[in-house]
VEXRO-346130 format. One record per residue: x negated, y, z negated of N, C-alpha, C, O, CB in turn. Coordinates in steps of 0.05 Angstrom, whole numbers, padded with zeros to 5 digits, always signed. Glycine has a CB too. Layout:
XYZXYZXYZXYZXYZ
...
***
This chain:
-00131+00032+00245-00135+00020+00219-00156+00036+00203-00172+00050+00214-00144-00009+00222
-00155+00034+00177-00173+00049+00159-00199+00034+00152-00215+00045+00138-00159+00057+00134
-00202+00010+00162-00227-00005+00157-00227-00021+00132-00246-00035+00126-00249+00014+00156
-00205-00020+00116-00204-00035+00091-00189-00061+00096-00168-00061+00111-00190-00019+00069
-00198-00083+00085-00183-00108+00088-00159-00108+00070-00156-00090+00052-00202-00132+00081
-00141-00126+00074-00117-00129+00057-00125-00132+00028-00113-00120+00010-00100-00152+00067
-00145-00149+00023-00155-00153-00005-00165-00127-00017-00160-00122-00041-00176-00174-00005
-00180-00112-00001-00191-00086-00012-00168-00067-00018-00169-00052-00038-00210-00074+00008
-00148-00066-00001-00125-00048-00005-00110-00056-00030-00101-00040-00046-00106-00047+00019
-00107-00083-00034-00093-00093-00057-00108-00086-00083-00096-00078-00102-00089-00124-00055
-00134-00089-00082-00150-00082-00106-00150-00052-00111-00149-00044-00134-00180-00091-00102
-00150-00036-00090-00148-00007-00094-00121+00001-00106-00120+00018-00124-00152+00008-00067
-00100-00012-00097-00073-00007-00108-00073-00015-00138-00062+00000-00154-00051-00022-00093
-00084-00038-00144-00086-00047-00172-00101-00027-00189-00092-00020-00211-00099-00075-00174
-00124-00017-00180-00139+00002-00195-00124+00028-00199-00124+00040-00221-00166+00009-00180
-00110+00037-00178-00095+00062-00180-00072+00059-00201-00068+00077-00217-00083+00070-00153
-00058+00036-00200-00037+00031-00219-00048+00031-00248-00037+00043-00266-00023+00004-00213
-00071+00018-00252-00082+00016-00279-00092+00043-00289-00089+00049-00312-00106-00004-00279
-00103+00059-00271-00111+00086-00279-00086+00102-00289-00087+00115-00310-00124+00101-00256
-00065+00101-00274-00040+00115-00282-00029+00102-00308-00021+00117-00326-00019+00113-00260
-00029+00076-00310-00018+00062-00333-00034+00070-00358-00021+00075-00379-00019+00032-00329
-00060+00071-00357-00076+00079-00380-00068+00107-00390-00065+00111-00414-00106+00079-00373
-00065+00125-00371-00057+00152-00379-00030+00152-00393-00026+00165-00414-00056+00171-00355
-00011+00137-00382+00016+00135-00394+00015+00122-00422+00028+00131-00440+00035+00120-00376
+00000+00100-00424-00002+00086-00450-00015+00104-00471-00006+00105-00494-00018+00060-00447
-00035+00119-00463-00049+00137-00481-00031+00160-00489-00031+00168-00513-00075+00147-00469
-00017+00171-00471+00000+00195-00476+00025+00188-00490+00033+00201-00509+00006+00209-00450
+00039+00166-00481+00065+00159-00491+00066+00136-00510+00087+00130-00522+00083+00154-00467
+00044+00122-00514+00044+00097-00529+00055+00075-00513+00067+00079-00491+00060+00101-00555
+00052+00050-00523+00062+00027-00508+00092+00028-00505+00103+00025-00482+00054+00001-00522
+00106+00033-00526+00136+00033-00525+00146+00056-00508+00166+00052-00494+00147+00036-00554
+00133+00079-00509+00143+00102-00494+00136+00102-00464+00149+00116-00448+00132+00127-00506
+00116+00086-00457+00108+00084-00428+00130+00070-00412+00141+00050-00421+00081+00070-00425
+00136+00082-00389+00157+00071-00372+00146+00059-00347+00130+00071-00333+00177+00094-00365
+00155+00034-00341+00148+00020-00316+00155+00038-00292+00139+00041-00274+00162-00007-00314
+00178+00050-00293+00188+00066-00271+00170+00091-00267+00163+00097-00244+00217+00075-00276
+00163+00105-00289+00147+00129-00287+00119+00122-00277+00107+00137-00261+00145+00143-00314
+00108+00099-00286+00081+00090-00277+00082+00085-00247+00064+00093-00232+00072+00065-00293
+00103+00070-00238+00105+00064-00210+00107+00089-00193+00095+00092-00172+00130+00046-00205
+00124+00108-00202+00128+00133-00188+00102+00148-00185+00095+00157-00163+00149+00150-00202
+00087+00152-00207+00062+00167-00206+00041+00153-00190+00024+00166-00177+00052+00172-00234
+00041+00126-00190+00021+00111-00175+00029+00109-00145+00013+00101-00129+00018+00083-00186
+00053+00118-00139+00062+00117-00111+00069+00090-00100+00065+00084-00077+00041+00130-00093
+00079+00072-00118+00086+00045-00110+00115+00039-00121+00126+00053-00137+00066+00025-00121
+00126+00017-00110+00152+00008-00119+00149-00007-00146+00127-00018-00152+00165-00010-00098
+00170-00008-00161+00169-00023-00187+00162-00052-00181+00148-00065-00197+00197-00021-00201
+00172-00063-00159+00166-00090-00152+00136-00095-00149+00126-00117-00154+00180-00098-00127
+00122-00075-00140+00092-00077-00137+00079-00080-00164+00060-00096-00167+00081-00052-00122
+00089-00066-00184+00079-00069-00211+00083-00098-00221+00066-00110-00232+00092-00049-00231
+00108-00108-00216+00114-00135-00225+00097-00155-00210+00088-00175-00222+00144-00141-00220
+00092-00151-00185+00076-00169-00169+00047-00170-00180+00035-00192-00183+00075-00160-00140
+00036-00147-00187+00008-00146-00197+00006-00155-00226-00013-00169-00233-00002-00118-00194
+00025-00148-00243+00021-00152-00272+00043-00167-00286+00040-00174-00310+00019-00125-00285
+00065-00173-00273+00087-00188-00285+00106-00169-00301+00129-00166-00293+00076-00209-00304
+00096-00158-00322+00112-00140-00338+00094-00119-00351+00070-00118-00346+00128-00156-00360
+00106-00102-00368+00091-00080-00380+00069-00090-00398+00047-00079-00399+00110-00062-00396
+00074-00112-00413+00054-00123-00431+00030-00134-00414+00007-00130-00422+00066-00146-00448
+00036-00146-00391+00015-00156-00374-00002-00133-00363-00026-00135-00360+00026-00172-00351
+00012-00111-00357-00002-00087-00347-00020-00075-00369-00043-00068-00364+00018-00065-00337
-00010-00074-00393-00026-00064-00416-00050-00082-00419-00073-00072-00422-00009-00064-00442
-00047-00108-00419-00069-00127-00423-00090-00123-00401-00114-00123-00406-00059-00155-00423
-00081-00120-00376-00100-00116-00354-00116-00090-00357-00140-00090-00353-00085-00115-00327
-00102-00069-00365-00116-00043-00370-00136-00045-00392-00158-00035-00390-00095-00021-00376
-00128-00058-00414-00146-00061-00437-00170-00079-00431-00192-00073-00437-00131-00072-00461
-00164-00101-00418-00185-00121-00412-00207-00108-00394-00230-00111-00400-00173-00145-00398
-00198-00094-00373-00218-00082-00355-00235-00062-00370-00260-00062-00367-00204-00069-00331
-00223-00045-00386-00238-00025-00401-00256-00037-00422-00279-00030-00425-00219-00005-00414
-00245-00057-00436-00261-00070-00457-00284-00086-00445-00305-00088-00457-00243-00089-00473
-00280-00096-00421-00301-00111-00407-00325-00093-00402-00348-00101-00405-00290-00122-00380
-00320-00068-00395-00342-00049-00391-00357-00044-00417-00382-00043-00417-00331-00022-00380
-00342-00040-00439-00355-00036-00465-00371-00060-00474-00393-00057-00484-00334-00029-00487
-00361-00084-00469-00375-00108-00477-00400-00112-00460-00420-00121-00470-00356-00133-00473
-00399-00105-00435-00423-00107-00418-00446-00090-00430-00469-00098-00429-00417-00098-00389
-00439-00067-00441-00459-00050-00454-00468-00063-00480-00492-00064-00486-00447-00022-00460
-00449-00073-00496-00457-00087-00521-00477-00109-00517-00496-00112-00532-00431-00099-00535
-00474-00124-00495-00491-00147-00490-00519-00140-00482-00537-00157-00483-00479-00164-00468
-00524-00114-00476-00551-00106-00468-00565-00093-00492-00589-00085-00489-00550-00086-00445
-00552-00091-00515-00563-00075-00537-00574-00093-00559-00572-00118-00558-00542-00057-00549
-00585-00081-00580-00594-00095-00603-00622-00107-00600-00628-00129-00609-00575-00117-00609
-00640-00092-00587-00666-00103-00581-00688-00091-00598-00711-00101-00597-00673-00097-00553
-00682-00071-00614-00703-00058-00631-00693-00053-00659-00669-00050-00664-00712-00031-00618
-00712-00052-00677-00706-00046-00705-00700-00070-00722-00704-00093-00714-00683-00027-00706
-00691-00064-00746-00684-00085-00765-00659-00100-00755-00646-00091-00737-00679-00074-00794
-00653-00122-00768-00629-00137-00761-00604-00120-00764-00587-00120-00747-00626-00162-00779
-00603-00105-00785-00579-00087-00790-00577-00067-00767-00556-00063-00756-00582-00072-00817
-00600-00054-00760-00600-00035-00738-00592-00047-00712-00576-00036-00696-00628-00022-00736
-00602-00071-00706-00596-00085-00681-00566-00092-00679-00553-00088-00658-00612-00111-00678
-00555-00101-00701-00526-00109-00701-00509-00084-00698-00489-00085-00684-00519-00124-00726
-00516-00062-00712-00500-00037-00709-00502-00027-00680-00483-00017-00670-00511-00016-00729
-00526-00030-00668-00530-00021-00641-00513-00037-00621-00502-00026-00602-00560-00024-00633
-00510-00063-00626-00493-00080-00609-00464-00071-00611-00450-00069-00590-00496-00109-00617
-00454-00066-00635-00426-00060-00638-00417-00031-00633-00394-00026-00630-00418-00068-00666
-00436-00013-00633-00430+00015-00629-00413+00021-00604-00394+00036-00605-00455+00032-00628
-00420+00009-00581-00403+00014-00557-00374+00005-00560-00356+00017-00548-00416+00002-00533
-00370-00017-00574-00343-00027-00578-00327-00007-00595-00304-00002-00589-00343-00055-00592
-00339+00003-00616-00326+00023-00633-00320+00048-00616-00299+00061-00619-00342+00030-00658
-00339+00056-00600-00336+00080-00583-00313+00076-00564-00298+00095-00558-00362+00086-00568
-00310+00052-00554-00287+00046-00536-00261+00052-00549-00244+00065-00537-00289+00016-00527
-00257+00043-00573-00232+00048-00588-00229+00077-00595-00207+00088-00594-00230+00030-00613
-00251+00090-00602-00249+00118-00610-00241+00136-00587-00230+00158-00591-00277+00127-00620
-00246+00128-00562-00237+00144-00539-00207+00146-00536-00197+00164-00523-00249+00133-00513
-00193+00128-00548-00163+00127-00546-00151+00121-00573-00138+00101-00577-00154+00107-00525
-00155+00139-00593-00146+00133-00620-00116+00128-00623-00108+00112-00639-00154+00156-00638
-00100+00142-00607-00071+00139-00609-00062+00111-00601-00042+00101-00610-00057+00159-00592
-00078+00098-00584-00070+00072-00573-00085+00049-00587-00080+00026-00581-00075+00071-00543
-00103+00055-00605-00120+00035-00617-00105+00013-00631-00113-00011-00629-00139+00048-00636
-00084+00020-00645-00069-00001-00659-00057-00021-00640-00058-00045-00644-00047+00011-00677
-00046-00011-00618-00034-00028-00597-00056-00044-00584-00053-00068-00577-00019-00012-00576
-00079-00031-00579-00102-00045-00567-00110-00069-00584-00114-00091-00573-00125-00026-00563
-00113-00064-00609-00121-00086-00628-00101-00109-00628-00108-00132-00624-00125-00075-00656
-00076-00101-00632-00055-00122-00633-00053-00137-00607-00051-00162-00607-00028-00109-00639
-00055-00123-00585-00053-00136-00559-00076-00156-00553-00072-00177-00543-00052-00116-00537
-00100-00148-00561-00123-00165-00555-00125-00188-00575-00133-00210-00568-00149-00149-00556
-00117-00184-00600-00119-00205-00621-00096-00225-00619-00101-00249-00625-00119-00192-00648
-00073-00217-00610-00050-00235-00611-00037-00239-00583-00014-00244-00581-00029-00224-00630
-00053-00236-00562-00043-00240-00535-00036-00269-00530-00048-00287-00541-00064-00230-00515
-00016-00273-00512-00009-00300-00503-00026-00307-00479-00040-00289-00468+00022-00301-00496
-00025-00332-00471-00040-00340-00447-00030-00325-00423-00006-00319-00422-00038-00371-00443
-00046-00319-00403-00074-00325-00400-00092-00304-00414-00117-00307-00414-00081-00326-00371
-00080-00283-00424-00096-00261-00436-00111-00270-00461-00133-00261-00467-00079-00237-00442
-00099-00288-00476-00111-00298-00501-00139-00310-00494-00158-00304-00508-00093-00320-00515
-00140-00325-00473-00165-00338-00465-00185-00317-00454-00209-00318-00459-00161-00359-00444
-00175-00297-00440-00192-00277-00429-00204-00259-00451-00228-00254-00451-00177-00259-00409
-00188-00250-00470-00198-00235-00492-00216-00252-00510-00237-00243-00520-00175-00223-00509
-00209-00278-00513-00226-00296-00528-00253-00300-00516-00273-00302-00530-00212-00323-00531
-00254-00300-00490-00280-00303-00476-00297-00278-00481-00322-00281-00484-00276-00306-00446
-00285-00255-00482-00300-00230-00489-00312-00232-00517-00336-00226-00521-00283-00205-00487
-00296-00241-00536-00306-00244-00563-00328-00264-00565-00349-00260-00578-00282-00253-00582
-00325-00286-00551-00346-00307-00551-00372-00297-00540-00393-00303-00551-00336-00331-00534
-00372-00282-00519-00397-00271-00507-00411-00253-00527-00436-00254-00530-00391-00256-00481
-00396-00236-00541-00409-00219-00561-00419-00235-00585-00441-00230-00595-00389-00197-00571
-00403-00255-00593-00412-00273-00615-00438-00287-00608-00456-00289-00625-00390-00294-00621
-00441-00296-00584-00466-00309-00575-00489-00290-00577-00511-00297-00585-00463-00321-00546
-00485-00265-00568-00506-00245-00570-00514-00239-00599-00537-00238-00605-00497-00218-00556
-00494-00236-00616-00500-00232-00644-00515-00255-00656-00535-00251-00670-00473-00227-00660
-00507-00280-00650-00521-00303-00660-00550-00304-00650-00568-00312-00665-00506-00329-00651
-00555-00296-00626-00582-00295-00615-00599-00275-00631-00622-00281-00637-00582-00288-00585
-00588-00252-00636-00602-00231-00652-00608-00241-00680-00629-00237-00691-00586-00205-00652
-00588-00254-00692-00591-00265-00719-00612-00287-00719-00629-00289-00737-00564-00276-00730
-00611-00304-00699-00631-00326-00697-00660-00315-00694-00678-00325-00706-00625-00343-00673
-00663-00294-00679-00689-00281-00676-00698-00269-00702-00722-00271-00709-00689-00259-00654
-00680-00257-00717-00687-00246-00744-00695-00269-00763-00713-00265-00779-00663-00231-00756
-00682-00291-00761-00690-00314-00777-00718-00323-00770-00734-00330-00788-00670-00338-00774
-00724-00324-00745-00751-00332-00736-00772-00312-00745-00795-00320-00751-00752-00335-00705
-00765-00286-00746-00784-00266-00756-00787-00266-00786-00804-00252-00797-00775-00238-00747
-00770-00281-00800-00772-00283-00829-00756-00261-00843-00758-00256-00867-00800-00281-00838
-00739-00247-00827-00723-00225-00839-00700-00236-00856-00691-00223-00875-00711-00207-00816
-00691-00260-00850-00671-00273-00866-00681-00302-00871-00699-00311-00857-00642-00274-00853
-00670-00315-00890-00679-00342-00898-00677-00362-00875-00660-00360-00858-00662-00353-00921
-00696-00381-00874-00698-00400-00853-00674-00419-00852-00668-00431-00832-00724-00416-00855
-00661-00423-00875-00638-00441-00876-00612-00427-00870-00590-00438-00874-00637-00454-00903
-00613-00402-00861-00589-00387-00854-00575-00400-00831-00588-00405-00810-00595-00357-00848
-00549-00405-00833-00533-00416-00811-00527-00392-00792-00511-00375-00799-00507-00430-00821
-00540-00392-00769-00538-00370-00750-00509-00366-00741-00499-00343-00739-00556-00374-00726
-00495-00387-00734-00468-00385-00724-00449-00374-00746-00433-00357-00740-00458-00413-00715
-00452-00384-00770-00436-00374-00792-00442-00345-00798-00424-00329-00804-00440-00391-00817
-00467-00338-00798-00475-00310-00803-00463-00292-00781-00452-00271-00788-00506-00307-00803
-00464-00300-00756-00453-00284-00734-00423-00282-00737-00411-00261-00731-00460-00297-00707
-00410-00303-00746-00381-00302-00751-00374-00282-00773-00355-00267-00770-00370-00330-00759
-00390-00281-00794-00386-00261-00815-00390-00233-00804-00374-00215-00811-00406-00266-00839
-00410-00229-00788-00415-00203-00776-00391-00194-00759-00382-00171-00760-00440-00203-00758
-00379-00213-00744-00356-00206-00728-00332-00199-00745-00316-00182-00739-00349-00229-00709
-00329-00213-00768-00307-00206-00786-00311-00178-00798-00292-00164-00802-00305-00227-00809
-00336-00171-00803-00342-00143-00812-00334-00123-00791-00322-00102-00797-00372-00140-00819
-00340-00129-00766-00332-00112-00743-00302-00107-00743-00293-00084-00742-00341-00124-00716
-00287-00129-00745-00258-00126-00744-00247-00112-00769-00228-00095-00767-00245-00153-00741
-00258-00117-00792-00249-00104-00817-00252-00074-00815-00234-00059-00821-00264-00115-00841
-00276-00065-00806-00281-00037-00803-00263-00024-00781-00253-00002-00785-00310-00032-00796
-00259-00039-00759-00242-00028-00738-00213-00026-00747-00200-00005-00741-00244-00047-00713
-00203-00045-00761-00175-00044-00770-00172-00022-00791-00152-00007-00789-00167-00071-00783
-00191-00019-00809-00189+00003-00829-00189+00030-00815-00174+00048-00823-00213+00001-00849
-00206+00033-00794-00206+00058-00779-00180+00063-00764-00169+00085-00765-00230+00058-00759
-00170+00042-00751-00145+00045-00736-00121+00052-00754-00102+00065-00746-00138+00019-00721
-00123+00043-00780-00102+00050-00799-00106+00077-00812-00090+00086-00829-00100+00029-00820
-00127+00091-00804-00133+00118-00814-00146+00118-00842-00145+00138-00855-00108+00133-00816
-00157+00095-00850-00169+00093-00877-00198+00103-00878-00208+00108-00900-00167+00065-00886
-00211+00106-00855-00238+00116-00855-00244+00130-00828-00232+00123-00808-00259+00094-00860
-00262+00150-00828-00266+00165-00804-00285+00152-00784-00283+00158-00760-00277+00192-00812
-00302+00134-00793-00322+00123-00775-00327+00093-00782-00339+00087-00802-00349+00138-00777
-00317+00075-00765-00319+00047-00771-00348+00036-00772-00354+00018-00787-00304+00031-00751
-00366+00049-00756-00393+00039-00755-00407+00042-00783-00424+00026-00789-00409+00054-00734
-00400+00062-00798-00412+00067-00824-00405+00043-00843-00422+00032-00856-00402+00094-00837
-00379+00036-00844-00371+00013-00860-00383-00013-00850-00393-00029-00866-00340+00011-00861
-00383-00017-00824-00394-00041-00812-00424-00044-00821-00432-00065-00830-00392-00040-00781
-00438-00022-00818-00467-00023-00825-00471-00029-00854-00489-00045-00861-00480+00004-00818
-00455-00018-00872-00457-00023-00901-00451-00052-00907-00465-00064-00923-00438-00005-00916
-00431-00063-00894-00424-00092-00899-00446-00110-00889-00453-00129-00902-00397-00099-00885
-00457-00104-00865-00479-00120-00855-00504-00118-00872-00517-00138-00878-00486-00111-00826
-00510-00094-00882-00533-00090-00900-00530-00108-00925-00549-00121-00933-00536-00061-00908
-00506-00108-00936-00501-00124-00960-00505-00154-00954-00517-00169-00969-00472-00119-00971
-00495-00162-00931-00497-00190-00922-00526-00198-00917-00534-00220-00925-00480-00195-00897
-00541-00181-00905-00569-00186-00899-00585-00188-00925-00602-00206-00928-00582-00164-00881
-00579-00171-00944-00593-00172-00970-00589-00199-00983-00607-00210-00995-00582-00150-00989
-00565-00210-00981-00559-00236-00993-00572-00260-00978-00574-00282-00988-00530-00241-00994
-00581-00255-00953-00593-00276-00937-00623-00274-00935-00636-00290-00921-00581-00275-00909
-00635-00255-00949-00664-00252-00948-00678-00275-00962-00667-00287-00981-00673-00225-00961
-00702-00282-00953-00717-00304-00965-00725-00297-00994-00738-00314-01007-00741-00312-00948
***
Protein backbone atom coordinates (compact mmCIF):
# COMPACT_ATOMS: atom_id res chain seq x y z
CA UNK A 1 0.00 0.00 0.00
CA UNK A 2 1.12 3.58 -0.57
CA UNK A 3 0.14 4.85 2.89
CA UNK A 4 -2.72 7.05 1.67
CA UNK A 5 -6.25 6.48 2.92
CA UNK A 6 -9.14 6.10 0.51
CA UNK A 7 -10.27 9.64 1.39
CA UNK A 8 -6.80 11.04 0.68
CA UNK A 9 -6.65 9.26 -2.68
CA UNK A 10 -10.11 10.56 -3.57
CA UNK A 11 -9.09 14.12 -2.68
CA UNK A 12 -5.86 13.79 -4.68
CA UNK A 13 -7.85 12.56 -7.69
CA UNK A 14 -10.24 15.51 -7.30
CA UNK A 15 -7.32 17.97 -7.16
CA UNK A 16 -5.68 16.41 -10.22
CA UNK A 17 -8.93 16.59 -12.19
CA UNK A 18 -9.47 20.24 -11.21
CA UNK A 19 -5.91 21.17 -12.20
CA UNK A 20 -6.46 19.64 -15.64
CA UNK A 21 -9.95 21.16 -15.92
CA UNK A 22 -8.66 24.67 -15.15
CA UNK A 23 -6.09 24.37 -17.93
CA UNK A 24 -8.73 23.18 -20.39
CA UNK A 25 -11.24 25.88 -19.40
CA UNK A 26 -8.56 28.57 -19.70
CA UNK A 27 -7.23 27.30 -23.03
CA UNK A 28 -10.48 26.22 -24.71
CA UNK A 29 -13.14 28.23 -22.88
CA UNK A 30 -16.10 26.64 -21.16
CA UNK A 31 -17.87 25.60 -24.36
CA UNK A 32 -14.70 24.25 -25.97
CA UNK A 33 -13.54 22.23 -22.97
CA UNK A 34 -14.33 18.54 -23.33
CA UNK A 35 -15.29 16.21 -20.47
CA UNK A 36 -13.63 13.38 -22.40
CA UNK A 37 -10.34 15.27 -22.95
CA UNK A 38 -10.22 16.35 -19.29
CA UNK A 39 -10.78 12.76 -18.14
CA UNK A 40 -8.12 11.46 -20.51
CA UNK A 41 -5.47 13.97 -19.43
CA UNK A 42 -6.31 13.45 -15.74
CA UNK A 43 -5.97 9.69 -16.21
CA UNK A 44 -9.49 8.86 -15.05
CA UNK A 45 -12.70 7.52 -16.56
CA UNK A 46 -15.47 9.91 -17.59
CA UNK A 47 -17.61 8.31 -14.90
CA UNK A 48 -15.09 9.50 -12.30
CA UNK A 49 -15.65 13.09 -13.44
CA UNK A 50 -19.39 12.61 -13.12
CA UNK A 51 -18.99 11.04 -9.69
CA UNK A 52 -16.94 13.98 -8.40
CA UNK A 53 -18.67 16.90 -10.14
CA UNK A 54 -21.91 15.74 -11.77
CA UNK A 55 -21.39 17.56 -15.05
CA UNK A 56 -19.13 20.07 -16.78
CA UNK A 57 -20.84 23.05 -15.13
CA UNK A 58 -20.33 21.45 -11.70
CA UNK A 59 -16.66 20.92 -12.53
CA UNK A 60 -16.31 24.55 -13.60
CA UNK A 61 -17.96 25.74 -10.39
CA UNK A 62 -15.69 23.53 -8.27
CA UNK A 63 -12.59 24.83 -10.05
CA UNK A 64 -13.69 28.46 -9.71
CA UNK A 65 -14.82 28.13 -6.11
CA UNK A 66 -11.56 26.61 -4.93
CA UNK A 67 -9.45 29.26 -6.69
CA UNK A 68 -11.71 32.13 -5.63
CA UNK A 69 -11.63 30.83 -2.05
CA UNK A 70 -7.85 31.34 -2.01
CA UNK A 71 -8.20 34.92 -3.30
CA UNK A 72 -10.91 35.68 -0.74
CA UNK A 73 -8.78 34.34 2.09
CA UNK A 74 -6.18 36.96 1.11
CA UNK A 75 -8.83 39.71 0.79
CA UNK A 76 -10.00 39.02 4.35
CA UNK A 77 -6.53 39.69 5.78
CA UNK A 78 -6.11 43.06 4.06
CA UNK A 79 -7.27 46.63 4.53
CA UNK A 80 -5.52 47.43 7.79
CA UNK A 81 -3.62 50.63 6.94
CA UNK A 82 -4.26 53.96 5.29
CA UNK A 83 -7.38 55.91 4.47
CA UNK A 84 -10.74 54.22 4.01
CA UNK A 85 -10.30 54.37 0.23
CA UNK A 86 -6.84 52.80 0.46
CA UNK A 87 -8.07 50.07 2.82
CA UNK A 88 -11.00 49.15 0.58
CA UNK A 89 -8.82 49.08 -2.55
CA UNK A 90 -6.34 46.90 -0.64
CA UNK A 91 -9.09 44.44 0.27
CA UNK A 92 -10.37 44.10 -3.30
CA UNK A 93 -7.01 44.03 -5.13
CA UNK A 94 -6.50 40.23 -4.70
CA UNK A 95 -9.96 39.54 -6.13
CA UNK A 96 -9.20 41.63 -9.22
CA UNK A 97 -5.81 39.90 -9.53
CA UNK A 98 -7.58 36.54 -9.43
CA UNK A 99 -9.66 37.42 -12.49
CA UNK A 100 -6.70 39.04 -14.27
CA UNK A 101 -4.77 35.74 -14.10
CA UNK A 102 -7.31 34.18 -16.47
CA UNK A 103 -8.67 36.98 -18.65
CA UNK A 104 -10.04 34.67 -21.35
CA UNK A 105 -12.21 32.88 -18.83
CA UNK A 106 -13.26 35.90 -16.76
CA UNK A 107 -16.65 36.37 -18.42
CA UNK A 108 -17.55 32.73 -17.75
CA UNK A 109 -16.17 33.02 -14.23
CA UNK A 110 -18.39 36.02 -13.51
CA UNK A 111 -21.50 34.51 -15.03
CA UNK A 112 -20.95 31.20 -13.27
CA UNK A 113 -20.43 32.71 -9.85
CA UNK A 114 -23.21 35.32 -10.09
CA UNK A 115 -25.90 33.09 -11.58
CA UNK A 116 -25.03 29.63 -10.25
CA UNK A 117 -27.78 27.22 -9.20
CA UNK A 118 -27.81 25.43 -5.85
CA UNK A 119 -25.61 24.29 -4.16
CA UNK A 120 -23.07 26.59 -5.83
CA UNK A 121 -25.29 29.66 -5.46
CA UNK A 122 -25.06 29.32 -1.68
CA UNK A 123 -21.33 28.60 -1.74
CA UNK A 124 -20.50 31.62 -3.92
CA UNK A 125 -22.97 33.68 -1.85
CA UNK A 126 -21.10 32.73 1.31
CA UNK A 127 -17.87 34.01 -0.23
CA UNK A 128 -19.51 37.33 -1.07
CA UNK A 129 -20.97 37.59 2.43
CA UNK A 130 -17.58 37.08 4.10
CA UNK A 131 -16.01 39.86 2.03
CA UNK A 132 -19.03 42.11 2.65
CA UNK A 133 -18.64 41.61 6.41
CA UNK A 134 -14.94 42.55 6.16
CA UNK A 135 -15.77 45.67 4.15
CA UNK A 136 -18.47 46.65 6.67
CA UNK A 137 -15.97 46.26 9.53
CA UNK A 138 -13.46 48.53 7.77
CA UNK A 139 -16.20 51.09 7.03
CA UNK A 140 -17.38 50.91 10.65
CA UNK A 141 -13.85 51.57 11.90
CA UNK A 142 -13.59 54.56 9.53
CA UNK A 143 -16.85 55.89 10.93
CA UNK A 144 -15.47 55.55 14.46
CA UNK A 145 -12.30 57.43 13.41
CA UNK A 146 -14.46 60.24 12.05
CA UNK A 147 -13.40 59.64 8.46
CA UNK A 148 -17.05 59.40 7.42
CA UNK A 149 -20.20 60.77 9.05
CA UNK A 150 -21.41 59.11 12.26
CA UNK A 151 -24.86 58.53 10.77
CA UNK A 152 -23.45 56.52 7.83
CA UNK A 153 -25.22 53.18 7.46
CA UNK A 154 -22.25 50.80 7.45
CA UNK A 155 -24.12 47.90 5.83
CA UNK A 156 -25.51 50.08 3.05
CA UNK A 157 -22.12 51.71 2.49
CA UNK A 158 -20.48 48.26 2.25
CA UNK A 159 -23.16 47.15 -0.22
CA UNK A 160 -22.41 50.19 -2.40
CA UNK A 161 -18.68 49.36 -2.26
CA UNK A 162 -19.44 45.81 -3.40
CA UNK A 163 -21.53 47.13 -6.28
CA UNK A 164 -18.56 49.31 -7.31
CA UNK A 165 -16.38 46.19 -7.23
CA UNK A 166 -18.71 44.33 -9.59
CA UNK A 167 -19.21 47.32 -11.90
CA UNK A 168 -15.46 47.72 -12.38
CA UNK A 169 -14.98 43.96 -12.80
CA UNK A 170 -17.72 43.67 -15.42
CA UNK A 171 -16.40 46.70 -17.34
CA UNK A 172 -12.92 45.14 -17.34
CA UNK A 173 -14.23 41.70 -18.41
CA UNK A 174 -16.04 43.37 -21.32
CA UNK A 175 -12.78 45.02 -22.39
CA UNK A 176 -13.94 48.54 -21.56
CA UNK A 177 -11.02 49.38 -19.27
CA UNK A 178 -7.52 48.02 -18.67
CA UNK A 179 -7.48 48.01 -14.85
CA UNK A 180 -10.62 47.54 -12.74
CA UNK A 181 -8.94 48.67 -9.52
CA UNK A 182 -8.49 52.20 -10.93
CA UNK A 183 -12.22 52.59 -11.59
CA UNK A 184 -13.11 50.91 -8.28
CA UNK A 185 -10.88 53.30 -6.37
CA UNK A 186 -12.34 56.35 -8.18
CA UNK A 187 -15.91 55.26 -7.40
CA UNK A 188 -15.06 54.61 -3.74
CA UNK A 189 -13.30 58.01 -3.46
CA UNK A 190 -16.43 59.72 -4.82
CA UNK A 191 -18.62 57.78 -2.38
CA UNK A 192 -16.39 58.58 0.60
CA UNK A 193 -16.42 62.29 -0.29
CA UNK A 194 -20.20 62.23 -0.12
CA UNK A 195 -20.14 60.52 3.29
CA UNK A 196 -17.66 62.85 4.99
CA UNK A 197 -18.85 64.74 8.08
